[in-house]
N, C-alpha and C positions, 0 to 999 in steps of 0.2 A: 333636491326634489322639485317638481313642477306642479302646476295646478291644471286640472282638466275639468270642464263643465260643459253644459249645453242642454238642449231640449228638443223635443219633437212634439209640437202642439197638435191636439185634436181640433178639427174644424169647429167643434162645438164651443171651444174656448176662444174663437176668433175675436169676439167683442169683449171678452173678459180679461184677457192677458195681453199686455203690451210687450211684444217680443223684444223690442229695442231696450225697454226699461229693464226687463228681466236679464238680458245679456249684459247690460251695464252693471247691474248689481252683482251678478255672478262673477264677472271679471274683477270688480273692485275687491270682493271678498277672497278671490283666488290669488290676488296679488301677494299675499303673505307667503305664498309657496314659491314665488319666483318673480323677479322684477327686471330680468335682463331683456325680455321681449314679450310682446302680447300679440295675439292673433285670433282669427276666427275663419271658419269656412261655412258656406251656405249654398243653396241653389237659387239662381235668379228666376224670374218669371218664365223663362224659356226652359227651365230644368237643367241649365248648365251650372256646374259646380264652380264657385268663385271663392277666392281667398284674399284676405287682407291681413298683413302683419308688419310689425316694425320693432326695432330694438329699443323699446320704450316701456316703462312700467305702466301697468293698467290704468292708474289714475290719470296719467297724462294722455294716454291713448283715448280713454273714454271722454275726457274733457274736450278733446279735439273733435269728438263726434264720429270717430272712425268705426264705431260699432253699429251705426245706424244704417239699416237697409230694409227693415220690415220683414225679413225672412222668418218663417215660423219653425224652421228646422235648422239648427246650428250646432257646430262643435267649437268650443272655446279653449284657449290655452294661455297660461302665463308660465314663462320659462325661467328656470334657474340653470344657467349654462355650466355644464361640466365637461363637455366635449364638443368642440366646434365653435368658432367665434360668432357672437351675435351680429357682428358686422356683415356676415355672409348670410343673405336671406334664405339660402338653401338649408341652413342649420336651424332656422327658427320654425316654429309650428304655427299652423298646420303644414305638414310635409306632403308634397305632391309626388306620387310615384305612379306614372301611368294613369289608370282609371281610379286609383285609390288616393284619397286625401285624408290624412289622419293626424291625430294628436296622441302623445304618450307621456305618462308620468312614470319615472323610474330610470333605471340604468341597466344596460346590457353588458355582459362580459364576453360574448361570443359574436359580436356583430361582424368582425373581420372574417370569421369562419363561415358565417352565413352568406356573405357576399361571394366568398370563394365557391361555396356550394352552388349558388344561383348562377354564377358567371355572368352577372349583369353589371352595367355601369353604375358606379356610385356617384351621386350628384353632389352631396355635401360631405361633411366629416362627422356629423352627429350620429351616435349609435342608434337612435330611434328609427332611422331610415330603413334599417334591416328588417324591422317588423313589417312595414308596408311593402317592401320589396318582396318579401315572402308571400304576402297576400296577392300581389300583382303577378309575380313571375314563378311562384312555387308550383303551379299546376297541381294543386292538391286541395282537399277539403279545408274549409276555414279552420276547423278545430285541430286538424293535423298541423297546419302552419303555426297555430298558436302554441303548440307544444314544443317547438324548436328553440325559440329564444331563451337564453339563460340569463337570469338576473331578476330585476324587479320591474313589474309592468302592469299598468292599467291603461287601456287604450280605447279610443273612439275613432270611427272613421266613416266617411261617405264613399259610396261606390257609384261610379258613373253609369254602371249597368242597371242600377236599381230604378224603381219608380221614384218620383220626386221626393216624397216625404218619408224617407227611410234613413235611419242611422244604425250603426253597429257599435256594440260595446263589449268589452271583455276585460275580466280581471284575471291576470296570470298569477305571478307570485309576488308577495310582499306589498306592493303599492295598493293603498286602499281605494275603494270605490263605493259611493252611496247613490241610491236611486229612489225615486218616488213618483207618484202618479196622482193627478187631480181627480176629483169626482167625475169630471167630464172625459177623463181618459188621456190627458196630456202628460207626457213623460219628461221628467227633469232629472239631471244627474250632476254630481260634483265629486271632487276627490274625497271629501270627508263628509260625514253626517252633519257635523256642526256647521260647515259651510253651506250645505244643502238647505238645512232648516233655517239658518239665518237669512240666506238669500231669498228664499220663498216668502218668509215673513215680511222682509223689507219690501219686496216687490208686490205684496198683496196676493200671493198665490197660495191657495189652500191645497194641502195634500191629503188625500184619502188614506194613503199608506206610504211607508218608507221601508227601505231594506239596506243593510250593509251587505254588499255582495261578497260571497265567499270565493276563495281562489278556485280557478278552473271553471268559470262560468262565462258563456258567450250568449249575448242577446242580440236579436234583430228587432227593431221597433219601426212600425209603419203607422203614420197618423196617430202617434201616441200609444198605439196598441202593441203589446209584446207578442209578436207573431212567431218568434223562434227562441227557444232556450235550450242550449246544449251544454253538456259538461265535457271537460277534457282534463288531461293530466299535465299541468305545466311543468317545465323543467325546474329543477331546484335553483333557488336564488344563489348568486355568487357568494362565496364565503367571505366573511369579514376578516380583516387582518387581526392577528392576535394582539390583544392589548394587555396591559399589566395594571393591576389594581393594588394600591397601597392604602393603608389606613394609619392615621396618626392618632396618638393618645392625647386626649384633651382633658384637662383638669377643670371641673366645674367650680362654682362659687361655694358649694357645699363640701369641697375637698374630695369628692368622688371622681373616679376616673371613668371615662367612657371612650368608646372608639369614635374617632372622627369620621366624617363622611368619606366614603370611598371615592378616590379620584382616579378616573380612567385616563391613561396616556397611551398614545399609539407608539408602536415600536420604532417608527421612523417618521420623519417629516416629509410632507409632500406638498405639491403646489395646490393652490386653492382655485385654480381655473381663471376665468375672465372676470374682471371687475371694472367698475366705472370710477376713474380717478377724479380728483377735485376739479380738473379742467374740463370734465365732461367727455373724456376720451376713453374708449375701450382699451384696456391694457391686457396683454397676454404674457405676463411675467409671473414668476413664482412669488407667491406670498407664503412665507414660512408659517405653518400652523402645526399644532400638535395633534390635530384630529384629521384623519384621512378624508380627502374629498375627490379622489380620482374616480372616474366612472365605474370602475370595477368594484370599488369598495366603499363608496361614499355613503349612500343613504341608509342611515340607521332607521330601524323600524319605528313607525309612528307610535305604536303602542308602547315600545320601550322608552321613547322620548317623553311621552306623556306620563308614564309611570315614574320616571326619574324626576320630572318637574313636580309631580304630586308629592313624592317622597321628600324633596327639598323644601317644599312649602310646609309640610307637616313637621319636619325637623326644625324649621325656623320658629314654628309656633311653640314646640316643646322646649327647645334649648335656647331660643332667641337667635337673632341674626348676628353674624360676626361683625 
């Protein structure tokens, strides 16, 4: 999983919200969703889209001051690499494809097929690039393009053809997306509601309303105002690999037998992608794990993960920890 976040501030909040501070807080909170690289995109004073990114965790990136530019409209990203080395800047987000500069949380299973369909040059190896290639080269309405990628996706992008203060957001299948707006009309978003609320509270940004975006929604925001909201039918997410669940019988201190906690194990071992070794070098070697982490089958649903964590905590309270 990766982290996406950002904002489009209304001019009325010019002296009330510090965009550099808000960007720093969002990135620091998004770091839990990915530490392989950090980046952002914005428009400069001339309206030109600029990007900055590096294969560093957000806390290091922010401490270096890389987030500072004063821009009031930005898209942010923290990456967990599953396809494409973080050492290659083309694989890190934001991804630039023609006039489109975008960020993506999720994984695609048909990126190769989409590039075959578009017959355009692939710049990096990362699957996310296919989404922005569709928006640039697909020659179709935005919502039609968003229906083609298969997998999990929440995306944000800037379009060079737009007026200065505009961002685009969409939630396709699986990957979560939370949005909110201040009383003065500034728009803020993040991967999850908990990150959105915590970031705005820490940055001193009051939200008049918030919403967890449902699948198949596309937004266009200008000067913090939601000017376009369209629905579409996203492709079904990639199927997860079959897993096998076993239960052990545990004898309690009272002599009663109860079923042990279910343990999920994948049917095969796969590589865990890129990782940072003790020497500070990126390594592209197989780490054997029992839980799949390849792009087509990695990201377990956030709701499922939270439910399992809650169940484990409740079981520890009832039965005691092992």
